[in-house]
ZANU-146644 format. One record per residue (C-alpha): x, y, z; residue number from 1. Coordinates in pm, 1 decimal. Layout:
east/north/up/resi
X/Y/Z/NUM
...
***
This chain:
east/north/up/resi
9282.9/11366.9/9166.9/1
9304.3/11634.9/8905.0/2
9645.0/11726.3/8787.1/3
9616.1/12104.3/8835.7/4
9876.1/12350.5/8962.7/5
9663.0/12401.5/9273.0/6
9653.2/12033.2/9363.7/7
10020.1/11985.8/9270.9/8
10113.0/12257.7/9516.6/9
9886.0/12108.1/9788.4/10
10027.2/11758.8/9744.0/11
10386.3/11883.9/9746.2/12
10353.7/12030.6/10100.9/13
10249.0/11756.9/10339.2/14
10090.1/11977.3/10616.4/15
9879.2/12151.0/10354.6/16
9783.6/11820.2/10207.5/17
9673.5/11687.0/10551.3/18
9466.8/11998.4/10610.6/19
9304.5/11978.6/10262.3/20
9213.9/11610.5/10282.6/21
9077.7/11652.1/10637.6/22
8861.3/11944.3/10530.8/23
8740.9/11749.6/10228.4/24
8644.8/11457.9/10451.5/25
8460.6/11687.2/10697.2/26
8263.4/11860.7/10418.3/27
8143.6/11528.8/10283.7/28
8055.1/11402.3/10630.3/29
7852.0/11715.1/10718.0/30
7712.5/11795.7/10374.3/31
7645.5/11440.5/10269.9/32
7406.7/11546.7/9990.7/33
7694.6/11688.6/9781.4/34
7769.9/11440.9/9495.6/35
8108.1/11278.3/9529.9/36
8337.4/11180.7/9244.8/37
8510.0/10842.9/9255.6/38
8875.0/10858.4/9382.0/39
9001.7/10709.0/9058.5/40
8935.8/10785.0/8692.8/41
8751.5/10572.7/8441.3/42
8714.1/10592.5/8064.1/43
8436.1/10438.1/7868.5/44
8424.7/10453.7/7488.0/45
8542.2/10808.7/7473.2/46
8903.2/10910.0/7388.7/47
9070.4/11110.1/7663.6/48
9195.3/11443.6/7536.6/49
9520.0/11558.3/7697.7/50
9466.7/11879.6/7901.9/51
9101.3/11797.7/7963.8/52
8972.6/11664.8/8296.5/53
8917.7/11287.1/8308.3/54
8547.1/11213.6/8356.8/55
8330.1/10911.0/8417.4/56
8143.5/10864.8/8092.3/57
7935.4/10565.9/8187.0/58
7595.4/10667.9/8324.0/59
7610.5/10636.8/8702.1/60
7253.9/10502.6/8734.6/61
7365.0/10177.6/8564.6/62
7572.6/10099.9/8866.1/63
7877.5/9945.4/8706.4/64
8072.7/10035.0/9018.5/65
7998.4/10108.7/9382.3/66
8189.0/10306.4/9639.3/67
8255.7/10215.0/9999.3/68
8359.4/10501.9/10222.0/69
8409.6/10398.1/10589.6/70
8615.9/10720.7/10597.7/71
8648.2/10947.8/10309.5/72
9022.4/10900.5/10302.2/73
8988.4/10523.1/10278.4/74
8723.9/10505.8/10008.1/75
8721.9/10198.9/9779.9/76
8563.5/10125.2/9445.7/77
8413.9/9789.2/9353.1/78
8371.6/9716.3/8979.0/79
8083.0/9539.8/8804.7/80
8199.3/9474.7/8447.5/81
7891.6/9267.3/8376.5/82
7675.7/9583.0/8411.8/83
7930.0/9782.0/8207.5/84
7905.1/9536.0/7915.4/85
7527.2/9546.7/7932.1/86
7532.0/9924.8/7898.6/87
7762.2/9902.2/7590.3/88
7831.8/9555.1/7450.4/89
8070.0/9712.4/7203.8/90
8349.9/9740.2/7462.7/91
8671.2/9647.9/7274.6/92
8893.9/9551.2/7570.6/93
9008.9/9616.0/7931.4/94
9282.5/9860.0/8013.2/95
9409.9/9767.9/8360.0/96
9627.4/10029.4/8531.3/97
9904.6/9914.2/8775.9/98
10066.6/10144.9/9025.8/99
10216.2/9895.1/9274.7/100
10520.2/9699.5/9381.0/101
10633.2/9357.5/9273.3/102
10489.1/9182.7/9577.3/103
10158.8/9370.0/9530.0/104
10148.2/9243.6/9172.0/105
10191.1/8884.1/9279.0/106
9876.4/8905.3/9490.3/107
9684.2/9016.4/9179.4/108
9777.5/8718.0/8963.2/109
9501.6/8474.2/9067.0/110
9241.8/8747.0/9013.8/111
9384.4/8845.0/8671.7/112
9375.5/8476.6/8561.5/113
9010.4/8447.8/8677.0/114
8918.3/8771.7/8506.1/115
9060.6/8654.1/8175.5/116
8868.5/8322.8/8209.1/117
8550.0/8525.8/8251.7/118
8617.2/8761.0/7958.7/119
8827.8/8556.9/7714.5/120
8700.6/8755.8/7413.6/121
8836.8/9086.9/7545.7/122
9207.1/9183.9/7497.8/123
9379.2/9295.6/7818.9/124
9619.0/9593.6/7800.2/125
9838.7/9681.0/8102.6/126
9950.9/10031.7/8198.0/127
10233.5/10046.7/8452.6/128
10376.6/10332.5/8658.7/129
10717.3/10415.2/8520.2/130
10881.1/10553.9/8836.3/131
11011.1/10403.8/9157.7/132
10855.9/10528.5/9481.4/133
10741.2/10380.0/9812.8/134
10440.8/10219.7/9644.1/135
10541.8/10163.8/9284.0/136
10802.8/9963.8/9089.2/137
10818.4/9975.6/8707.1/138
10962.6/9622.1/8719.1/139
10593.4/9512.8/8741.3/140
10583.1/9583.6/8373.3/141
10847.7/9311.4/8303.2/142
10636.8/9058.7/8489.8/143
10326.5/9161.8/8293.2/144
10516.3/9111.9/7970.8/145
10556.3/8744.9/8078.0/146
10189.0/8717.5/8172.7/147
10008.8/8541.0/7879.4/148
9675.0/8716.4/7959.4/149
9804.8/9056.9/7845.0/150
9850.2/9152.5/7482.7/151
10032.0/9483.4/7538.8/152
10213.3/9661.8/7819.3/153
10261.3/10038.9/7836.8/154
10428.7/10269.1/8086.4/155
10303.7/10604.3/8222.8/156
10426.7/10880.2/8451.8/157
10214.9/10870.4/8766.7/158
10205.1/11117.9/9056.0/159
10183.4/10961.1/9399.9/160
9940.5/11102.2/9641.2/161
10131.3/11167.8/9970.1/162
9834.4/11048.3/10191.3/163
9582.2/10842.2/9996.6/164
9773.7/10559.1/9840.5/165
9494.8/10466.2/9600.4/166
9462.5/10816.1/9452.2/167
9719.4/10852.3/9172.3/168
9736.5/11080.2/8876.3/169
9653.1/10843.0/8584.5/170
9617.3/11111.0/8312.2/171
9938.0/11005.5/8134.9/172
9811.8/10649.0/8109.8/173
9498.0/10760.6/7929.5/174
9698.3/10900.9/7639.0/175
9765.2/10546.5/7519.7/176
9436.4/10376.6/7603.3/177
9251.1/10301.0/7276.2/178
8902.7/10428.0/7224.0/179
8638.3/10181.5/7334.8/180
8852.0/10028.4/7612.0/181
8718.5/10023.3/7967.1/182
8992.0/10143.9/8203.0/183
9021.2/10060.1/8568.8/184
9306.9/10083.3/8821.8/185
9405.5/9746.6/8984.6/186
9387.0/9787.6/9355.8/187
9250.1/9626.2/9670.4/188
9100.0/9723.1/10001.9/189
9343.3/9689.3/10291.6/190
9272.5/9684.0/10658.6/191
9219.7/9480.2/10969.9/192
8864.1/9406.6/10858.6/193
8988.1/9248.4/10526.8/194
9059.0/8871.8/10550.3/195
9317.5/8868.0/10276.3/196
9439.7/9082.2/9988.9/197
9353.2/8817.2/9728.3/198
8995.3/8793.8/9856.6/199
8972.1/9169.0/9840.6/200
9087.7/9172.5/9477.8/201
8827.3/8910.1/9375.2/202
8556.0/9112.1/9548.1/203
8683.8/9441.7/9398.2/204
8667.9/9303.3/9042.3/205
8321.2/9143.3/9086.3/206
8446.9/8784.8/9075.1/207
8293.2/8497.2/9274.6/208
8481.0/8436.5/9602.3/209
8716.2/8136.9/9617.8/210
8766.1/7901.5/9906.6/211
9090.5/7949.8/10090.2/212
9349.1/8192.3/9949.7/213
9482.7/8129.5/9602.1/214
9863.3/8136.1/9575.4/215
10029.6/8369.9/9326.9/216
10054.8/8247.6/8967.9/217
10400.9/8260.9/8809.4/218
10479.6/8238.4/8441.9/219
10819.1/8102.8/8319.5/220
10952.8/8056.2/7968.4/221
10981.7/7701.8/7838.3/222
11355.5/7751.0/7788.0/223
11536.3/7915.0/8087.2/224
11741.6/8227.7/8020.1/225
12113.2/8176.1/7976.3/226
12186.5/8337.6/8316.9/227
11947.2/8099.2/8482.2/228
12100.8/7792.1/8315.6/229
12452.4/7900.4/8409.1/230
12358.2/7966.3/8773.1/231
12163.8/7640.6/8793.6/232
12461.4/7437.0/8685.6/233
12698.2/7617.5/8927.9/234
12465.5/7593.0/9231.1/235
12371.7/7232.2/9161.9/236
12743.1/7136.3/9160.9/237
12823.9/7330.8/9481.8/238
12513.6/7223.1/9677.8/239
12533.3/6858.2/9585.1/240
12627.9/6720.4/9931.7/241
12440.2/6975.4/10148.7/242
12127.4/6937.3/10363.2/243
11951.1/7164.0/10122.1/244
11940.1/7521.2/10003.7/245
11825.5/7818.5/10212.0/246
11724.5/8132.9/10022.2/247
11743.0/8462.1/10201.0/248
11560.8/8787.8/10135.3/249
11625.8/9018.9/10428.3/250
11553.6/9368.0/10300.4/251
11229.0/9545.3/10234.5/252
11178.0/9851.3/10016.7/253
10834.5/9923.1/10170.7/254
10975.9/9959.1/10525.4/255
11322.9/10078.4/10412.6/256
11476.3/9796.9/10611.1/257
11788.0/9582.1/10570.1/258
11870.2/9308.3/10819.4/259
12206.6/9402.3/10977.4/260
12328.8/9049.6/11061.0/261
12317.7/8915.4/10707.9/262
12671.0/8777.8/10706.4/263
12641.2/8611.1/11050.1/264
12312.9/8442.5/10958.6/265
12450.2/8313.3/10627.8/266
12763.1/8176.4/10788.5/267
12560.9/8014.4/11068.7/268
12340.2/7834.7/10820.0/269
12644.9/7719.5/10626.0/270
12792.5/7583.3/10949.9/271
12469.3/7385.2/10991.7/272
12529.7/7213.1/10656.0/273
12325.0/7423.3/10416.7/274
12401.5/7591.9/10090.7/275
12287.4/7957.2/10114.7/276
12157.4/8185.4/9839.3/277
12060.1/8549.0/9890.0/278
11928.8/8852.7/9711.7/279
12029.5/9069.5/10007.8/280
12386.7/9190.0/10004.6/281
12630.6/9132.8/10293.0/282
12688.6/8755.9/10279.7/283
13029.2/8581.5/10272.0/284
13111.2/8609.7/9901.2/285
13441.8/8419.4/9945.0/286
13262.9/8112.1/10084.5/287
13196.8/7838.4/9821.2/288
12871.9/7743.4/9999.0/289
12728.1/8090.2/9939.6/290
12572.8/8238.0/9616.3/291
12456.0/8596.9/9597.2/292
12199.4/8666.4/9324.4/293
12309.5/8976.2/9141.1/294
11989.9/9169.9/9069.2/295
12174.6/9358.9/8792.4/296
12217.0/9029.6/8606.2/297
11898.5/8845.2/8711.9/298
11550.9/8985.4/8640.7/299
11318.7/8907.9/8932.8/300
11127.0/8650.3/8723.4/301
11461.0/8483.9/8642.3/302
11541.8/8451.5/9014.0/303
11201.2/8286.7/9070.4/304
11257.9/8058.6/8770.9/305
11601.4/7957.6/8909.3/306
11441.3/7867.6/9247.2/307
11171.3/7668.8/9079.2/308
11429.9/7465.5/8892.6/309
11642.8/7411.8/9200.5/310
11333.6/7288.4/9386.7/311
11317.3/6995.3/9144.5/312
11657.0/6871.9/9266.9/313
11700.5/7002.2/9624.8/314
11513.3/7077.6/9939.7/315
11473.4/7453.9/9915.3/316
11357.6/7669.4/10210.8/317
11318.5/8046.5/10242.7/318
11392.0/8295.3/10522.3/319
11243.4/8634.6/10442.3/320
11132.6/8950.5/10604.9/321
10781.6/9065.4/10519.8/322
10837.3/9173.5/10162.2/323
10809.4/9040.9/9808.3/324
10926.8/8686.7/9896.7/325
10635.9/8626.0/10129.9/326
10413.3/8613.1/9824.3/327
10682.9/8467.8/9594.7/328
10748.6/8174.2/9828.4/329
10379.8/8091.0/9823.2/330
10374.3/8098.4/9442.4/331
10681.3/7872.0/9440.0/332
10536.2/7646.5/9710.1/333
10844.2/7681.3/9929.7/334
10840.2/7671.1/10314.4/335
10915.9/8015.3/10452.7/336
11040.2/8129.3/10794.6/337
10885.7/8481.0/10780.9/338
11050.4/8741.7/10998.0/339
10782.4/8995.5/11094.9/340
11019.8/9280.1/11188.6/341
10757.8/9534.1/11291.2/342
10402.9/9529.7/11428.8/343
10149.1/9537.4/11142.4/344
9795.1/9450.5/11256.8/345
9697.9/9401.3/10891.1/346
9961.0/9134.9/10832.7/347
9696.7/8864.0/10782.7/348
9613.2/9041.9/10450.8/349
9953.0/8925.0/10328.2/350
9997.9/8580.4/10488.4/351
9999.0/8242.3/10312.2/352
9988.7/7895.5/10487.6/353
10342.2/7820.7/10381.7/354
10478.9/8097.9/10611.9/355
10582.0/8040.3/10970.2/356
10575.1/8389.4/11124.2/357
10837.5/8490.7/11376.2/358
10692.0/8778.5/11575.9/359
10708.1/8964.2/11905.4/360
10343.9/9049.4/11879.3/361
10049.5/8802.2/11878.8/362
9819.2/8842.5/11576.7/363
9461.0/8733.8/11646.6/364
9378.7/8697.1/11280.1/365
9670.1/8459.7/11206.7/366
9651.4/8089.6/11306.1/367
9810.4/8051.4/11646.1/368
10009.1/7746.9/11537.8/369
10170.8/7946.0/11260.2/370
10316.3/8213.3/11492.2/371
10652.6/8176.8/11665.1/372
10655.1/8416.5/11961.0/373
10997.5/8566.1/11999.5/374
11112.9/8641.2/12358.2/375
11275.4/8978.7/12425.9/376
11625.2/8827.9/12442.1/377
11592.3/8705.0/12081.3/378
11595.2/9046.1/11921.5/379
11732.3/9399.9/11958.7/380
11571.2/9732.0/11860.9/381
11658.3/9859.6/11510.2/382
11471.2/10183.1/11566.4/383
11153.7/10287.1/11754.4/384
10938.9/10073.4/11523.2/385
11151.3/9789.0/11381.9/386
11336.4/9507.1/11553.3/387
11632.5/9287.5/11444.6/388
11616.5/8915.7/11523.5/389
11945.0/8766.9/11638.2/390
12101.1/8520.4/11390.3/391
12134.6/8234.8/11643.0/392
11762.3/8255.1/11726.1/393
11664.1/8265.4/11359.0/394
11872.1/7949.1/11299.3/395
11714.5/7787.4/11611.7/396
11362.1/7854.0/11482.9/397
11454.0/7745.6/11132.5/398
11581.4/7407.3/11257.2/399
11281.8/7351.9/11482.8/400
11032.6/7413.4/11201.7/401
11207.5/7267.8/10898.8/402
11444.8/6988.2/11014.1/403
11188.9/6770.0/11186.2/404
***
C-alpha cells in the first residue's frame, strides 16, 4: 500500500475504498498475466529512503517468499528465510514488524522462540505500531521489551487499511531499520480453513509444523515488580480461607463489548465461596473478597506475573470473553470458562485445550466435549450480533466444570 495522497483519500472514504479494492481484484482475476506486487513491503540490504516507494529488492526468481491468493483481498505471504540467506549470506539481522493487539502477540510467541532457535546468530529487532486502533495496541512493544529474543524495540506510525487488515503502511518503520536487515511483517492467515493461528504462523515463517498447538510463552522478571509484590501479599491474605480465586476478563476491545452483569457475577461467585479478581470494571469494590486490577498501575505483563505467582498458592480459574485472556490463560496454564459472546466460525483459530467454550452455536471445528451449549433462556440479546450470558447460568456452568 503506497502512502500517496491518492491512496490516502481512497482509504479515508470507505465506499470508495470498497469500489477500488473490488476493481483491483477484478482486474487481477481477468487479466491474470499482469504482475502483482506483494501486499506488504520488504527490504533487503538496501536502505529505505524516505519519500521513495518501498520496493522488493530481493530477486523474485530466488523464491524467498510465495503468495497465496484465494481472493485478492485475502492474499497471504509465506516467507522462506533459508532461501533469502542463500541469496545473500551477509544478512545482518531480522527486522520483524508488529501491527497487532496483545492477544495477537501472544499467539506469535511460540513461533518467535522457534525462529530464534533456528537463527541464533541473527539479532532480532522489533518494530511496533504506535497507535491504538481496532487491530493494533502499542502495548505490544512493552511485551517485546521483556522478550529475551529481541535486542531492540522501536515504534512507528502505521496507517490502518479500512478493509484489508494485513495491508498497513509500514514506511515509517523502515526509517529505523538498519541497512542489511531483512524486514518482514509478523502476521498469519486467518479463516475457517486454518486449523489454528499458531500453526499458521509456523507455516508463514517457514518453520517445521509442531504437533498440537503450542501455548503462548510468557517472560517474567526474576524479581516481581513492587506493585506485584504488594498485590500478592494483600490478595494472599484476603483469599486465605476461600475455595480459590476466580479471575474475570469480561470486555473485548476487538468486539467493543463489555459484559453488563459484571457486578452480579462477581457477587454471585463471592457468595459461592470464591475470592474474585477482575480487570473489567463494575465489580463490588467495597467487598473484601473482591480485587480489581487497576490497569493504570499494572502493566499487562505484571497482571500475568501476579496470576502466575498466585497460582503457586491457590486454585486459580478464569472466566473470560473471547479476548486477550483466552490466549493468556493458556500461557499461564489456567482453566478457563470461555464465554463466546458472538458467532465466529473461525473461533477454532483462537482456541486452546484449557478453554471450556460456552456458546449458543455449535462449532464443528472445536471438540464437542469442550463446548457448553447455552439454551435460549440462559442469555439475552446485547445487540443484533452479540449476546449476554446471565450471571446465574455462568456460575452454574463454572461449578459444573471446575468444582468436580
